[in-house]
C-alpha positions in Angstrom: -9.8 14.7 57.5 -11.1 14.4 54.0 -14.4 16.1 53.2 -17.3 13.5 53.0 -17.5 13.9 49.2 -13.9 12.6 48.9 -14.3 9.6 51.2 -14.5 6.3 49.4 -17.8 4.7 50.2 -17.2 1.4 48.3 -14.1 -0.7 47.9 -12.3 -0.2 44.6 -12.6 -3.0 42.1 -10.3 -3.7 39.3 -11.9 -4.0 35.8 -12.1 -7.7 34.7 -9.5 -7.1 32.0 -7.0 -5.9 34.6 -7.7 -8.9 36.7 -7.1 -11.2 33.7 -3.8 -9.4 32.8 -2.5 -9.6 36.4 -3.4 -13.3 36.5 -1.4 -14.0 33.3 1.6 -12.0 34.6 1.5 -14.1 37.8 2.1 -17.2 35.6 5.2 -15.6 34.1 3.6 -15.2 30.6 5.0 -12.0 28.9 2.2 -9.7 27.9 2.7 -7.8 24.7 1.2 -4.4 23.7 0.0 -3.2 20.4 1.3 -0.2 18.5 -0.3 1.1 15.3 1.8 3.3 13.0 -0.7 5.0 10.6 0.0 7.3 7.6 -1.8 9.0 4.8 0.3 9.6 1.8 -0.4 9.8 -1.9 3.1 10.3 -3.2 4.8 8.1 -0.7 6.8 10.8 1.2 5.6 9.5 4.5 5.8 5.8 3.8 9.5 5.6 4.4 9.2 7.7 7.6 6.4 5.5 9.0 8.5 2.3 8.4 11.5 3.8 10.2 9.3 4.8 13.2 7.9 1.2 13.2 11.5 -0.1 13.3 12.1 2.0 16.4 9.0 0.5 18.0 10.2 -3.0 17.4 13.3 -2.5 19.5 11.2 -2.5 22.7 10.4 -5.9 24.1 6.8 -6.9 24.0 5.9 -4.4 21.2 3.6 -5.7 18.4 3.6 -3.1 15.7 1.7 -2.9 12.4 1.9 -0.2 9.8 -1.5 1.0 8.4 -2.7 3.6 5.9 -5.6 5.9 5.9 -8.0 5.5 2.9 -9.0 8.6 1.0 -12.7 9.1 2.0 -13.5 10.7 -1.3 -11.6 9.0 -4.2 -10.9 5.8 -2.5 -8.0 3.5 -3.7 -7.4 4.5 -7.3 -4.0 3.0 -8.1 -3.2 5.7 -10.7 -3.4 8.4 -8.0 -0.8 6.7 -5.7 2.9 5.9 -6.0 3.9 2.3 -6.0 3.9 0.7 -2.6 1.7 3.3 -0.9 -1.4 1.1 -1.0 0.4 -2.1 0.2 -0.4 -1.4 3.9 -3.7 -2.5 5.4 -6.4 0.2 5.9 -6.7 1.7 9.3 -10.2 1.6 10.9 -11.7 2.9 14.1 -11.4 -0.7 15.5 -7.6 -0.6 14.9 -7.4 2.5 17.1 -9.5 1.0 19.8 -7.5 -2.2 19.9 -4.1 -0.5 20.0 -2.2 0.6 23.2 -0.3 3.2 21.2 -1.2 5.1 18.0 1.6 6.9 16.0 -0.1 8.7 13.2 1.0 11.1 10.4 0.0 12.9 7.3 1.3 15.7 5.1 0.7 19.3 6.1 -1.5 21.7 4.1 -0.8 25.3 4.7 0.2 24.8 8.4 -2.6 22.4 9.2 -3.1 18.6 9.0 -4.4 17.3 5.6 -8.2 16.8 5.2 -7.9 13.0 4.9 -6.3 12.7 8.4 -8.8 15.2 9.8 -11.7 13.2 8.3 -10.3 10.0 9.9 -10.1 11.7 13.3 -13.8 12.8 12.9 -14.7 9.1 12.4 -13.5 8.5 15.9 -15.8 10.9 17.6 -18.0 8.1 18.9 -15.1 6.9 21.1 -15.3 10.2 23.0 -19.1 10.3 23.3 -19.3 6.6 24.4 -17.2 7.1 27.5 -13.8 8.3 26.4 -12.7 4.9 25.2 -9.3 6.0 24.1 -8.3 7.4 27.5 -4.9 6.3 28.6 -3.6 5.3 25.2 -0.4 6.8 23.9 -0.5 9.1 20.9 2.3 10.4 18.8 2.5 12.3 15.5 4.7 12.9 12.4 4.2 15.0 9.3 5.8 16.5 6.2 5.9 20.0 4.8 7.0 21.7 1.6 6.1 21.5 -2.0 4.0 23.6 -4.3 0.5 24.0 -2.9 1.4 22.5 0.5 3.0 25.5 2.1 6.4 25.7 3.9 7.1 25.5 7.6 4.4 25.4 10.2 5.2 21.8 11.1 4.9 22.4 14.9 1.4 23.9 14.4 0.5 20.8 12.5 1.9 18.4 15.1 0.2 20.3 17.9 -3.1 19.8 16.1 -2.5 16.1 16.3 -1.7 16.5 20.0 -4.9 18.4 20.5 -6.9 15.4 19.2 -5.0 13.1 21.6 -5.8 15.4 24.6 -9.5 15.6 23.6 -9.7 11.8 23.9 -7.7 11.6 27.2 -4.7 10.1 25.4 -1.1 10.7 26.4 0.9 12.7 23.8 4.5 11.6 23.2 7.0 13.3 20.9 10.6 12.9 20.1 13.0 12.8 23.0 15.5 15.7 22.9 19.0 14.7 21.7 22.1 16.3 20.0 20.8 15.0 16.6 18.3 17.8 16.7 21.2 20.2 15.9 21.5 18.6 12.5 17.9 18.3 11.4 16.4 21.6 10.1 12.9 20.8 11.2 13.7 18.9 14.3 11.1 19.3 17.0 10.2 17.5 20.3 6.6 17.5 19.0 7.3 14.9 16.4 9.3 14.0 13.3 8.9 16.1 10.2 10.2 15.6 6.6 10.9 18.6 4.5 11.4 19.3 0.9 9.9 17.8 -2.3 10.6 14.2 -2.9 12.5 13.4 -6.1 11.1 11.1 -8.7 13.2 8.1 -9.4 13.5 6.1 -12.6 10.3 4.1 -11.8 8.4 7.3 -11.3 8.0 6.8 -7.6 8.4 9.7 -5.2 9.4 7.5 -2.2 12.3 9.4 -0.9 15.2 8.4 1.4 15.6 10.1 4.7 18.7 12.0 5.8 20.7 10.4 8.6 19.4 12.8 11.2 15.8 12.2 10.1 16.3 8.5 10.4 17.7 8.9 13.9 14.8 11.1 15.0 12.1 8.9 13.5 13.7 5.8 15.0 13.9 7.4 18.4 10.3 8.6 18.3 9.0 5.1 17.6 11.3 3.7 20.3 10.4 6.3 22.9 6.6 6.0 22.3 6.9 2.3 22.7 8.9 2.6 25.9 6.3 4.9 27.4 3.5 2.6 26.3 5.3 -0.4 27.8 5.8 1.4 31.2 2.1 2.2 31.3 1.1 -1.3 30.2 3.3 -3.0 32.7 2.2 -0.8 35.5 -1.4 -1.9 35.1 -3.6 0.7 36.7 
């Protein structure tokens, strides 16, 4: 027999939102789920990566994905400090995180740790933890880049694990890159998340947006798709 402390004293009630979702499903209406792909990038290295991840998400039925950017909390949006196209995405806010079922977020590494801009953004979400763990049950996934003078080389798994630490602190479910033979061809391949390496080349327009290698594309695409698959399973299962 269960100890008295473990015995249910009241019938379990589903939250109103769950009841509404189940009612809609009973009518045959397909319920979608929201995925936010968020990046911080000044020179555009991660913009391409974020967009490939978003394409992977779109392959999963029911996924509604939007690509956002993190605004620099100090200097703001000074166009001269960003490569062309970086500021085109809408700005991520705490409300975006709260309204998303899955958050895939990335930023460049700084000496084997996440950049200050992403860390500051995470700090702005502290209220969600103190107000009742509002992000609990959401899926979290991460991507990063390393390399370049002043940024440090390697350390990408330590960076990605620091993202995962944030997810776990909020009761989120960390999801990485599903293992595959492609990992044999990508120097920085990791199940923790996709990582770009090397300095981006400046093209004729002065932009540092760089193309991905074939293996990087496959890993980024599979990361987005896998995170969306896990999110869909959790979403469809209800509670």
